[in-house]
C-alpha atoms as an extended CHARMM CRD file, in Angstrom:
* protein
*
       144  EXT
         1         1  UNK       CA              3.8490000000        0.9550000000       18.8510000000  PROA      1               0.0000000000
         2         2  UNK       CA              5.1020000000        2.6750000000       15.6610000000  PROA      2               0.0000000000
         3         3  UNK       CA              2.7600000000        5.2780000000       14.1800000000  PROA      3               0.0000000000
         4         4  UNK       CA              2.3850000000        7.8750000000       11.4390000000  PROA      4               0.0000000000
         5         5  UNK       CA              0.6960000000       11.2000000000       12.1230000000  PROA      5               0.0000000000
         6         6  UNK       CA             -0.2980000000       13.7760000000        9.5510000000  PROA      6               0.0000000000
         7         7  UNK       CA             -2.9370000000       15.9310000000        7.9530000000  PROA      7               0.0000000000
         8         8  UNK       CA             -5.3560000000       15.1550000000        5.1320000000  PROA      8               0.0000000000
         9         9  UNK       CA             -4.4090000000       16.5980000000        1.7330000000  PROA      9               0.0000000000
        10        10  UNK       CA             -7.4320000000       17.9330000000       -0.1650000000  PROA      10              0.0000000000
        11        11  UNK       CA             -9.6640000000       15.6810000000        1.9890000000  PROA      11              0.0000000000
        12        12  UNK       CA             -7.5560000000       12.6390000000        1.0910000000  PROA      12              0.0000000000
        13        13  UNK       CA             -5.3470000000       10.5210000000        3.3060000000  PROA      13              0.0000000000
        14        14  UNK       CA             -2.1980000000       10.1560000000        1.2110000000  PROA      14              0.0000000000
        15        15  UNK       CA              0.8990000000        8.4350000000        2.6000000000  PROA      15              0.0000000000
        16        16  UNK       CA              4.4890000000        8.2240000000        1.3850000000  PROA      16              0.0000000000
        17        17  UNK       CA              5.0740000000        4.5130000000        0.8800000000  PROA      17              0.0000000000
        18        18  UNK       CA              7.5000000000        2.0410000000       -0.6350000000  PROA      18              0.0000000000
        19        19  UNK       CA              6.5330000000       -0.9810000000       -2.7270000000  PROA      19              0.0000000000
        20        20  UNK       CA              8.8850000000       -3.9510000000       -3.0290000000  PROA      20              0.0000000000
        21        21  UNK       CA              8.4540000000       -7.2320000000       -4.9040000000  PROA      21              0.0000000000
        22        22  UNK       CA              7.6970000000      -10.3780000000       -2.9070000000  PROA      22              0.0000000000
        23        23  UNK       CA              7.7940000000      -13.9660000000       -4.0930000000  PROA      23              0.0000000000
        24        24  UNK       CA              4.5120000000      -15.8790000000       -3.5890000000  PROA      24              0.0000000000
        25        25  UNK       CA              4.7000000000      -18.3880000000       -0.7430000000  PROA      25              0.0000000000
        26        26  UNK       CA              8.0170000000      -17.0570000000        0.5450000000  PROA      26              0.0000000000
        27        27  UNK       CA              7.9890000000      -17.0750000000        4.3530000000  PROA      27              0.0000000000
        28        28  UNK       CA              9.3620000000      -15.1630000000        5.9610000000  PROA      28              0.0000000000
        29        29  UNK       CA              9.3800000000      -12.5690000000        3.1850000000  PROA      29              0.0000000000
        30        30  UNK       CA             12.8210000000      -11.4320000000        2.0890000000  PROA      30              0.0000000000
        31        31  UNK       CA             14.1540000000       -8.1440000000        3.4850000000  PROA      31              0.0000000000
        32        32  UNK       CA             13.3940000000       -5.5220000000        0.7960000000  PROA      32              0.0000000000
        33        33  UNK       CA             16.4950000000       -4.0180000000       -0.7870000000  PROA      33              0.0000000000
        34        34  UNK       CA             14.9070000000       -2.8460000000       -4.0570000000  PROA      34              0.0000000000
        35        35  UNK       CA             11.7020000000       -0.8060000000       -3.9050000000  PROA      35              0.0000000000
        36        36  UNK       CA              9.8270000000        2.0990000000       -5.4920000000  PROA      36              0.0000000000
        37        37  UNK       CA              8.8900000000        5.1420000000       -3.4360000000  PROA      37              0.0000000000
        38        38  UNK       CA              5.4410000000        6.5300000000       -4.2650000000  PROA      38              0.0000000000
        39        39  UNK       CA              2.2170000000        7.9790000000       -2.8840000000  PROA      39              0.0000000000
        40        40  UNK       CA             -0.5600000000        5.7490000000       -1.5710000000  PROA      40              0.0000000000
        41        41  UNK       CA             -4.1990000000        6.7400000000       -1.0540000000  PROA      41              0.0000000000
        42        42  UNK       CA             -5.9090000000        5.1380000000        1.9470000000  PROA      42              0.0000000000
        43        43  UNK       CA             -9.3010000000        3.8950000000        0.7220000000  PROA      43              0.0000000000
        44        44  UNK       CA            -11.4650000000        2.3500000000        3.4500000000  PROA      44              0.0000000000
        45        45  UNK       CA            -14.0620000000        1.4810000000        0.7970000000  PROA      45              0.0000000000
        46        46  UNK       CA            -11.6440000000       -0.8340000000       -1.0400000000  PROA      46              0.0000000000
        47        47  UNK       CA            -11.5020000000       -4.4550000000        0.1060000000  PROA      47              0.0000000000
        48        48  UNK       CA             -8.0460000000       -5.0270000000       -1.3420000000  PROA      48              0.0000000000
        49        49  UNK       CA             -5.0760000000       -2.8990000000       -2.2850000000  PROA      49              0.0000000000
        50        50  UNK       CA             -4.0720000000       -2.0890000000       -5.8520000000  PROA      50              0.0000000000
        51        51  UNK       CA             -0.9280000000       -0.8200000000       -7.5610000000  PROA      51              0.0000000000
        52        52  UNK       CA             -0.5690000000        1.1770000000      -10.7420000000  PROA      52              0.0000000000
        53        53  UNK       CA              0.8150000000       -0.3090000000      -13.9140000000  PROA      53              0.0000000000
        54        54  UNK       CA              3.7060000000        2.1670000000      -13.5250000000  PROA      54              0.0000000000
        55        55  UNK       CA              4.8380000000        0.3610000000      -10.3490000000  PROA      55              0.0000000000
        56        56  UNK       CA              4.2870000000       -3.0500000000      -11.9630000000  PROA      56              0.0000000000
        57        57  UNK       CA              6.6390000000       -2.0920000000      -14.8040000000  PROA      57              0.0000000000
        58        58  UNK       CA              9.1890000000       -0.2610000000      -12.6110000000  PROA      58              0.0000000000
        59        59  UNK       CA              9.6380000000       -3.3510000000      -10.4130000000  PROA      59              0.0000000000
        60        60  UNK       CA              9.1280000000       -5.9280000000      -13.1990000000  PROA      60              0.0000000000
        61        61  UNK       CA              6.5590000000       -7.7010000000      -11.0530000000  PROA      61              0.0000000000
        62        62  UNK       CA              5.4920000000      -11.1400000000      -12.2820000000  PROA      62              0.0000000000
        63        63  UNK       CA              1.7900000000      -11.9500000000      -12.5680000000  PROA      63              0.0000000000
        64        64  UNK       CA              0.8630000000      -14.5960000000       -9.9760000000  PROA      64              0.0000000000
        65        65  UNK       CA             -2.7680000000      -15.0670000000      -11.0580000000  PROA      65              0.0000000000
        66        66  UNK       CA             -5.9740000000      -13.3420000000      -12.1290000000  PROA      66              0.0000000000
        67        67  UNK       CA             -9.1230000000      -12.4370000000      -10.2170000000  PROA      67              0.0000000000
        68        68  UNK       CA            -12.5290000000      -10.9670000000      -10.9980000000  PROA      68              0.0000000000
        69        69  UNK       CA            -12.9870000000       -7.7080000000       -9.0850000000  PROA      69              0.0000000000
        70        70  UNK       CA            -16.3050000000       -5.8830000000       -8.7280000000  PROA      70              0.0000000000
        71        71  UNK       CA            -16.3730000000       -2.0850000000       -8.6840000000  PROA      71              0.0000000000
        72        72  UNK       CA            -18.8550000000        0.7010000000       -9.3300000000  PROA      72              0.0000000000
        73        73  UNK       CA            -18.1230000000        0.2520000000      -13.0530000000  PROA      73              0.0000000000
        74        74  UNK       CA            -18.8980000000       -3.4800000000      -13.0360000000  PROA      74              0.0000000000
        75        75  UNK       CA            -16.8450000000       -6.6450000000      -12.7320000000  PROA      75              0.0000000000
        76        76  UNK       CA            -13.4810000000       -6.9460000000      -14.5120000000  PROA      76              0.0000000000
        77        77  UNK       CA            -10.5910000000       -9.3940000000      -14.5120000000  PROA      77              0.0000000000
        78        78  UNK       CA             -7.3370000000       -8.0880000000      -13.0030000000  PROA      78              0.0000000000
        79        79  UNK       CA             -3.7980000000       -9.4470000000      -12.8070000000  PROA      79              0.0000000000
        80        80  UNK       CA             -2.5250000000      -10.2980000000       -9.3110000000  PROA      80              0.0000000000
        81        81  UNK       CA              0.9100000000       -9.4320000000       -7.9150000000  PROA      81              0.0000000000
        82        82  UNK       CA              2.6980000000      -10.0910000000       -4.6130000000  PROA      82              0.0000000000
        83        83  UNK       CA              4.2720000000       -7.0700000000       -2.8900000000  PROA      83              0.0000000000
        84        84  UNK       CA              5.7090000000       -5.8420000000        0.3830000000  PROA      84              0.0000000000
        85        85  UNK       CA              4.5220000000       -2.4350000000        1.5910000000  PROA      85              0.0000000000
        86        86  UNK       CA              6.6160000000        0.0240000000        3.5710000000  PROA      86              0.0000000000
        87        87  UNK       CA              5.6500000000        3.3600000000        5.0910000000  PROA      87              0.0000000000
        88        88  UNK       CA              7.6860000000        6.5310000000        5.5820000000  PROA      88              0.0000000000
        89        89  UNK       CA              7.3960000000        8.9810000000        8.4600000000  PROA      89              0.0000000000
        90        90  UNK       CA              7.0290000000        6.3130000000       11.1250000000  PROA      90              0.0000000000
        91        91  UNK       CA              7.6700000000        7.5420000000       14.6730000000  PROA      91              0.0000000000
        92        92  UNK       CA             10.2730000000        5.4590000000       16.5300000000  PROA      92              0.0000000000
        93        93  UNK       CA             11.6670000000        4.0220000000       13.2780000000  PROA      93              0.0000000000
        94        94  UNK       CA             15.1930000000        2.6600000000       13.6890000000  PROA      94              0.0000000000
        95        95  UNK       CA             16.3210000000        4.3250000000       10.4580000000  PROA      95              0.0000000000
        96        96  UNK       CA             14.0130000000        7.2510000000        9.5540000000  PROA      96              0.0000000000
        97        97  UNK       CA             15.1000000000        7.4450000000        5.8960000000  PROA      97              0.0000000000
        98        98  UNK       CA             14.2980000000        3.7380000000        5.3470000000  PROA      98              0.0000000000
        99        99  UNK       CA             10.6310000000        2.7290000000        5.1140000000  PROA      99              0.0000000000
       100       100  UNK       CA              8.9980000000        0.6870000000        7.8830000000  PROA      100             0.0000000000
       101       101  UNK       CA              7.9290000000       -2.5010000000        6.0580000000  PROA      101             0.0000000000
       102       102  UNK       CA              4.8020000000       -4.2330000000        7.2890000000  PROA      102             0.0000000000
       103       103  UNK       CA              5.1240000000       -7.9220000000        8.0910000000  PROA      103             0.0000000000
       104       104  UNK       CA              4.1240000000      -10.3160000000        5.3680000000  PROA      104             0.0000000000
       105       105  UNK       CA              3.2770000000       -9.9520000000        1.7140000000  PROA      105             0.0000000000
       106       106  UNK       CA              0.1210000000       -8.5890000000        0.1180000000  PROA      106             0.0000000000
       107       107  UNK       CA             -1.6970000000       -9.8800000000       -2.9550000000  PROA      107             0.0000000000
       108       108  UNK       CA             -2.7020000000       -6.8050000000       -4.9630000000  PROA      108             0.0000000000
       109       109  UNK       CA             -4.4260000000       -6.1370000000       -8.2580000000  PROA      109             0.0000000000
       110       110  UNK       CA             -3.2560000000       -3.9710000000      -11.1340000000  PROA      110             0.0000000000
       111       111  UNK       CA             -4.7530000000       -0.5290000000      -11.5010000000  PROA      111             0.0000000000
       112       112  UNK       CA             -4.6300000000        2.3790000000      -13.9300000000  PROA      112             0.0000000000
       113       113  UNK       CA             -2.0700000000        5.1560000000      -13.4880000000  PROA      113             0.0000000000
       114       114  UNK       CA             -3.3370000000        8.1220000000      -11.4320000000  PROA      114             0.0000000000
       115       115  UNK       CA             -1.5930000000       11.5280000000      -11.4230000000  PROA      115             0.0000000000
       116       116  UNK       CA             -1.4700000000       11.8190000000       -7.5830000000  PROA      116             0.0000000000
       117       117  UNK       CA             -0.8900000000        8.2810000000       -6.2730000000  PROA      117             0.0000000000
       118       118  UNK       CA              0.3450000000        4.9000000000       -7.4800000000  PROA      118             0.0000000000
       119       119  UNK       CA             -1.1510000000        2.7130000000       -4.7800000000  PROA      119             0.0000000000
       120       120  UNK       CA             -4.6560000000        2.2960000000       -3.4440000000  PROA      120             0.0000000000
       121       121  UNK       CA             -4.2710000000        1.1170000000        0.1600000000  PROA      121             0.0000000000
       122       122  UNK       CA             -7.3280000000       -1.0140000000        0.8900000000  PROA      122             0.0000000000
       123       123  UNK       CA             -8.7590000000       -2.6340000000        3.9870000000  PROA      123             0.0000000000
       124       124  UNK       CA             -6.4490000000       -5.6480000000        3.5980000000  PROA      124             0.0000000000
       125       125  UNK       CA             -3.7150000000       -3.3000000000        4.8740000000  PROA      125             0.0000000000
       126       126  UNK       CA             -5.7090000000       -0.7380000000        6.8960000000  PROA      126             0.0000000000
       127       127  UNK       CA             -7.3910000000       -3.4620000000        8.9960000000  PROA      127             0.0000000000
       128       128  UNK       CA             -3.9600000000       -4.4450000000       10.3460000000  PROA      128             0.0000000000
       129       129  UNK       CA             -3.6330000000       -0.9540000000       11.8600000000  PROA      129             0.0000000000
       130       130  UNK       CA             -5.5680000000        1.4310000000       14.0960000000  PROA      130             0.0000000000
       131       131  UNK       CA             -6.6620000000        4.5290000000       12.1700000000  PROA      131             0.0000000000
       132       132  UNK       CA             -7.8520000000        7.6890000000       13.9060000000  PROA      132             0.0000000000
       133       133  UNK       CA             -9.2260000000       10.5560000000       11.8420000000  PROA      133             0.0000000000
       134       134  UNK       CA            -10.2600000000       13.8450000000       13.4550000000  PROA      134             0.0000000000
       135       135  UNK       CA            -12.6860000000       16.4910000000       12.1700000000  PROA      135             0.0000000000
       136       136  UNK       CA             -9.7130000000       18.8520000000       11.8230000000  PROA      136             0.0000000000
       137       137  UNK       CA             -8.2370000000       16.5180000000        9.1720000000  PROA      137             0.0000000000
       138       138  UNK       CA             -5.4830000000       15.2770000000       11.4730000000  PROA      138             0.0000000000
       139       139  UNK       CA             -4.9080000000       11.5220000000       11.3680000000  PROA      139             0.0000000000
       140       140  UNK       CA             -2.8850000000        8.9060000000       13.2120000000  PROA      140             0.0000000000
       141       141  UNK       CA             -2.1200000000        5.4510000000       11.8460000000  PROA      141             0.0000000000
       142       142  UNK       CA             -0.8480000000        3.0500000000       14.5210000000  PROA      142             0.0000000000
       143       143  UNK       CA              1.0160000000        0.1900000000       12.8810000000  PROA      143             0.0000000000
       144       144  UNK       CA              1.0750000000       -3.4430000000       14.0520000000  PROA      144             0.0000000000
């Protein structure tokens, strides 16, 4: 089973990831040839994943809908996008320099630009994996 191992950064689990566009309803999803490399913060408190407006613009992602999303600040309407998500640093990857893309596409919401990461990786993605976090800050993410 492919996996990523690492260490928390300032008490945050940040992964090197790749985001690629995906057409809604396209199955199987197309093999990603154009993607943006960025940092993603694993957030087990988030139900769904989100991408920054920087990634939306860099990939010219089309809006596929809108959804009300509740947060600590209240409920707001957000644009929806379809993406593929790839991860770097995967053990046993066929081509280490190329990201390991998860199967399927993810419906994500738009999100403000953050100085340290462009993607909030929510439980829609994390629940597909096995995540182990140790008191030392070491982690292991076993991928499907």
